[in-house]
C-alpha positions as CSV (number, residue, x, y, z in Angstrom):
1,M,-17.6,-14.8,34.2
2,I,-14.2,-13.2,34.6
3,S,-11.5,-15.1,32.7
4,R,-8.6,-16.4,34.8
5,L,-5.3,-14.6,34.7
6,N,-2.5,-16.2,32.8
7,V,0.4,-14.3,34.3
8,I,4.1,-15.1,33.7
9,P,5.9,-12.4,35.9
10,A,9.4,-11.2,35.5
11,K,11.9,-13.2,37.6
12,A,12.8,-10.1,39.6
13,K,9.2,-9.7,40.7
14,R,8.4,-13.4,41.5
15,W,8.5,-12.8,45.2
16,L,5.1,-11.0,45.0
17,I,3.4,-13.9,43.2
18,E,4.9,-16.6,45.4
19,S,3.8,-14.8,48.5
20,L,0.1,-14.6,47.5
21,P,-2.2,-16.5,49.8
22,V,-4.3,-19.2,48.0
23,C,-7.5,-17.3,48.8
24,L,-6.1,-14.1,47.3
25,G,-5.0,-14.8,43.8
26,A,-3.4,-18.2,43.6
27,S,-4.6,-20.7,40.9
28,S,-7.3,-22.3,43.1
29,A,-9.1,-19.0,43.9
30,D,-12.4,-18.3,42.2
31,D,-12.7,-15.4,39.8
32,T,-14.9,-13.2,42.2
33,S,-12.4,-13.3,45.1
34,R,-9.5,-12.5,42.7
35,A,-11.3,-9.5,41.2
36,A,-11.9,-8.2,44.8
37,S,-8.3,-8.6,45.9
38,L,-5.7,-5.9,46.0
39,F,-3.0,-8.6,45.9
40,A,-4.4,-10.1,42.7
41,M,-4.8,-6.7,41.2
42,I,-1.1,-6.0,41.8
43,R,-0.3,-9.5,40.4
44,S,-2.1,-8.8,37.1
45,L,-0.4,-5.3,36.8
46,L,3.0,-6.8,37.2
47,A,2.5,-8.8,34.0
48,K,2.2,-5.5,32.1
49,N,5.9,-4.6,32.7
50,F,5.2,-0.9,33.7
51,E,8.3,1.1,34.5
52,E,6.7,3.8,36.7
53,I,3.6,4.9,38.5
54,I,2.1,8.4,38.1
55,A,-0.6,9.6,40.5
56,V,-2.8,12.4,39.2
57,A,-4.9,14.4,41.5
58,S,-7.3,17.2,40.4
59,G,-5.3,20.4,41.0
60,P,-4.0,22.8,38.2
61,S,-0.6,21.1,37.9
62,A,-2.4,17.9,36.7
63,C,-2.3,19.7,33.3
64,N,1.4,19.0,33.3
65,T,1.0,15.2,33.5
66,P,3.2,13.5,30.9
67,R,1.8,10.9,28.6
68,R,4.1,7.8,28.8
69,D,3.6,4.4,27.2
70,N,5.4,2.6,30.0
71,A,3.6,4.2,32.9
72,L,0.7,3.1,35.1
73,Y,-1.5,6.0,36.2
74,F,-3.6,6.4,39.3
75,A,-6.5,8.9,39.1
76,T,-9.2,10.0,41.4
77,N,-12.6,11.8,41.0
78,D,-12.6,13.6,37.7
79,S,-8.8,13.5,37.1
80,F,-9.4,10.2,35.3
81,K,-10.4,12.3,32.3
82,I,-6.8,13.4,31.8
83,V,-5.6,9.8,31.4
84,S,-8.8,8.1,30.2
85,D,-7.0,6.5,27.2
86,L,-3.9,5.5,29.2
87,P,-3.6,2.5,31.6
88,F,-4.9,3.7,34.9
89,V,-6.3,2.6,38.3
90,Y,-9.3,4.6,39.5
91,F,-9.2,5.4,43.2
92,L,-12.4,6.6,44.9
93,T,-13.1,7.5,48.6
94,D,-15.3,10.6,48.4
95,R,-18.8,9.6,49.3
96,Y,-20.4,11.5,46.4
97,M,-18.0,10.2,43.9
98,V,-18.3,6.6,45.2
99,R,-22.1,6.8,44.9
100,R,-21.8,8.2,41.4
101,Y,-19.6,5.3,40.4
102,L,-21.8,2.7,41.9
103,K,-24.8,4.1,40.0
104,L,-23.2,5.0,36.7
105,G,-19.9,3.2,36.4
106,I,-17.1,4.8,34.4
107,K,-16.4,4.8,30.6
108,A,-12.7,5.0,29.9
109,S,-10.7,2.8,27.5
110,G,-7.6,2.8,29.7
111,L,-9.3,1.7,32.9
112,K,-7.5,-1.4,34.4
113,A,-8.9,-1.5,37.9
114,I,-11.0,0.4,40.6
115,V,-10.0,0.8,44.2
116,L,-12.9,1.9,46.6
117,L,-11.7,2.8,50.1
118,A,-13.9,3.6,53.1
119,Q,-12.3,4.8,56.4
120,A,-14.9,4.9,59.1
121,R,-13.1,4.4,62.3
122,N,-12.5,8.1,62.7
123,W,-15.2,9.3,60.3
124,P,-18.4,7.3,61.3
125,R,-20.4,8.8,58.4
126,N,-18.3,6.8,56.0
127,A,-19.9,3.6,57.4
128,S,-23.0,4.3,55.2
129,I,-21.0,4.3,52.0
130,A,-19.2,1.1,53.1
131,R,-22.6,-0.6,53.4
132,Q,-23.6,0.7,50.0
133,I,-20.4,-0.7,48.5
134,N,-21.0,-4.1,50.2
135,R,-24.5,-4.3,48.8
136,Y,-23.3,-3.3,45.3
137,K,-20.6,-6.0,45.3
138,L,-23.0,-8.7,46.5
139,K,-25.3,-7.8,43.6
140,Y,-23.0,-6.9,40.7
141,Q,-19.6,-8.1,39.5
142,R,-18.0,-6.1,36.7
143,I,-15.3,-7.5,34.4
144,R,-12.2,-5.8,35.7
145,H,-10.6,-5.8,39.2
146,E,-12.9,-3.9,41.6
147,V,-11.1,-3.7,45.0
148,F,-12.8,-2.6,48.2
149,A,-10.8,-1.7,51.3
150,Y,-12.6,-1.0,54.6
151,D,-11.0,-0.2,58.0
152,L,-13.9,-1.7,60.0
153,A,-14.1,-5.0,58.1
154,E,-13.5,-8.0,60.2
155,K,-12.7,-10.6,57.5
156,G,-12.7,-11.2,53.8
157,P,-11.1,-9.2,50.9
158,A,-12.1,-5.8,52.3
159,Y,-10.2,-6.6,55.5
160,D,-7.2,-8.0,53.7
161,N,-7.0,-5.1,51.3
162,W,-7.1,-2.6,54.2
163,R,-4.5,-4.5,56.1
164,L,-2.1,-4.4,53.2
165,I,-2.5,-0.6,52.7
166,E,-2.4,0.2,56.4
167,N,0.6,-2.0,57.3
168,T,2.6,-0.8,54.3
169,I,2.1,2.9,55.2
170,L,2.8,2.2,58.9
171,E,5.9,0.1,58.4
172,D,7.4,2.3,55.6
173,L,6.5,5.8,56.7
174,D,6.1,5.3,60.4
175,R,2.7,6.8,60.5
176,P,-0.9,5.5,60.3
177,Y,-2.9,5.6,57.1
178,K,-5.1,8.7,57.3
179,Q,-6.8,10.7,54.6
180,F,-8.4,14.1,54.7
181,N,-9.5,14.2,51.1
182,S,-9.2,12.1,47.9
183,G,-5.7,13.4,47.2
184,F,-4.3,12.0,50.5
185,G,-5.8,8.6,49.8
186,L,-4.7,8.6,46.2
187,I,-1.0,9.1,46.8
188,Q,-0.9,6.6,49.7
189,V,-2.6,3.8,47.8
190,A,-0.4,4.6,44.7
191,Y,2.6,4.4,47.1
192,V,1.5,1.0,48.3
193,V,1.2,-0.4,44.8
194,A,4.5,1.2,43.8
195,R,6.2,-0.4,46.8
196,A,4.9,-3.8,45.9
197,M,5.8,-3.5,42.2
198,N,9.2,-2.0,42.9
199,L,8.5,1.1,40.8
200,P,9.1,4.9,41.3
201,L,6.2,7.2,41.9
202,S,5.5,10.6,40.4
203,I,2.8,12.9,41.6
204,Y,0.9,15.7,39.8
205,G,-2.1,17.8,40.7
206,L,-1.8,17.6,44.5
207,D,-1.7,21.4,44.8
208,A,-3.6,22.3,48.0
209,G,-4.5,25.7,46.6
210,E,-1.2,26.6,45.1
211,G,-1.7,27.8,41.5
212,G,-5.2,28.9,42.3
213,Y,-8.2,27.6,44.1
214,L,-9.4,25.6,41.2
215,H,-9.3,22.2,39.5
216,Y,-7.2,21.3,36.4
217,D,-10.2,22.1,34.2
218,G,-10.7,25.6,35.5
219,H,-13.7,24.8,37.7
220,P,-13.4,26.4,41.2
221,C,-12.5,24.3,44.2
222,T,-15.6,24.4,46.4
223,G,-14.2,22.3,49.3
224,K,-12.6,24.7,51.8
225,S,-10.9,21.9,53.7
226,V,-8.9,21.0,50.7
227,V,-7.0,24.3,50.8
228,S,-7.1,25.0,54.6
229,E,-3.9,25.6,56.5
230,R,-4.6,22.5,58.6
231,T,-4.9,20.3,55.6
232,R,-1.8,21.8,54.0
233,H,0.2,21.1,57.2
234,K,-1.0,17.5,57.3
235,L,-0.3,17.0,53.6
236,K,3.2,18.4,54.0
237,D,3.9,16.0,56.8
238,L,2.8,13.1,54.6
239,L,4.9,14.2,51.7
240,D,7.9,14.7,54.0
241,S,7.5,11.1,55.3
242,M,7.5,9.8,51.7
243,Y,10.6,11.9,50.8
244,Q,12.6,11.0,53.9
245,K,11.4,7.6,55.1
246,G,9.8,5.9,52.1
247,Q,11.1,2.9,50.3
248,V,9.8,4.3,47.0
249,H,11.5,7.0,44.9
250,V,8.9,9.8,45.0
251,A,9.0,12.8,42.7
252,N,6.3,15.4,43.4
253,F,5.7,17.7,40.5
254,S,2.7,19.4,42.1
255,F,2.7,23.1,42.9
256,F,2.4,22.3,46.6
257,H,5.6,21.2,48.4
258,P,7.3,19.6,45.4
259,S,10.2,17.3,45.9
260,E,13.6,18.9,45.8
261,V,15.2,16.2,43.6
262,R,13.0,16.0,40.5
263,L,15.3,13.7,38.5
264,Q,14.7,10.3,40.1
265,P,16.0,6.8,39.0
266,T,13.6,5.0,36.7
267,Q,13.5,2.0,39.0
268,M,14.4,1.2,42.6
269,D,17.6,-0.8,43.4
270,P,16.9,-4.5,43.0
271,S,18.3,-5.0,46.5
272,T,15.5,-3.0,48.1
273,D,14.2,-4.8,51.1
274,H,10.6,-6.0,50.5
275,A,10.4,-8.0,53.7
276,S,7.6,-5.9,55.2
277,V,5.4,-6.4,52.1
278,R,6.2,-10.1,51.9
279,S,5.3,-10.6,55.5
280,I,1.9,-8.9,55.1
281,M,1.1,-11.1,52.1
282,S,2.3,-14.4,53.7
283,D,0.3,-13.9,57.0
């Protein structure tokens, strides 16, 4: 049985806790629904008083990822090995990597939560992995937060989690949530959490072929779509949206399309408008 959270959030962040629906993290929710809720995951992370979020993809620039005691890291696929002993959230959307996780799990002392995301509306093949995740979650419940978001879900935590991600990206960046590889999904989900926690976001390892067609560990990049001109164009559009429209301070230290202003404030202005996120959580 998962122990109930005993969270006393900072006063400046209380809006997030007070806006949680009862079924998604309030005191009367059962432990299983809380572990499956992105809202509740954010709530538990708020109690840790992190000062920034750092997203780490698998490109060569991931080797430059700084080690900071006050940071919450987001990793995907094998990039978790860079931050395995630091506090991190593990994001997975690639079918092979999701299946590997469902079968073997992950061993890392810094792991705080897992986010599994399946987008099948435009990619029907992903419906099969969504069914596998559903079967797994009905059969097993691991100790830490294990969040599942699915765009074709009609109700339940998978629906609520998807709605939070999709609506935040749409309202903040004026574009739908779309991912063409794990890096796309990683920085968007990290953005959503940074937005809710009122923290800046730094990005490493999102290189799209810059610095060599290889991963941070020297292994060659076998997926041609990751470094294609079409993918690079779409990634540039996403990053530009974050730089120009986003409500989160984003500093991209990747080799591909880095942000022009690398020195960012350590925290957003307390007056930042969180109305859109509050409205999603209170619906």
